C-alpha positions, -999 to +999 in steps of 0.1 A: +000+004+002+027+029+005+043+017-023+009+030-041+008+060-028+042+066-030+037+061-066+010+083-071+020+113-051+053+110-075+027+107-104+009+138-088+038+154-085+052+154-123+018+163-133+019+198-112+053+195-124+044+200-161+015+222-158+038+248-138+064+245-170+035+244-192+025+276-178+058+286-175+063+281-211+028+304-215+046+332-196+077+337-221+059+334-253+033+353-233+061+381-230+086+375-262+051+386-281+042+419-261+078+425-270+075+420-308+040+440-305+057+468-279+085+469-312+065+472-347+038+497-326+071+512-323+090+511-356+055+520-368+049+555-353+087+564-364+076+555-402+048+575-397+070+606-386+090+603-412+063+603-434+047+633-424+080+649-423+082+644-461+051+654-465+055+683-452+088+695-460+070+687-496+048+711-491+070+738-474+088+733-507+064+744-522+049+775-505+087+784-515+080+779-546+047+802-550+054+836-566+032+859-545 
């Protein structure tokens, strides 16, 4: 009986450990995904700023070329 109980405890411990490992891996993957999303947002913001600046320069150039 004692060996059966210890065997069951061992199995429960292994299952519990696997769940904890799975949870840790999911959290790590989630953190990596959030980091990736943040980086993509920053890249998009930088590109949009450059695009706006480019269009403003074109506008100012056009206004400067006008014969007022």
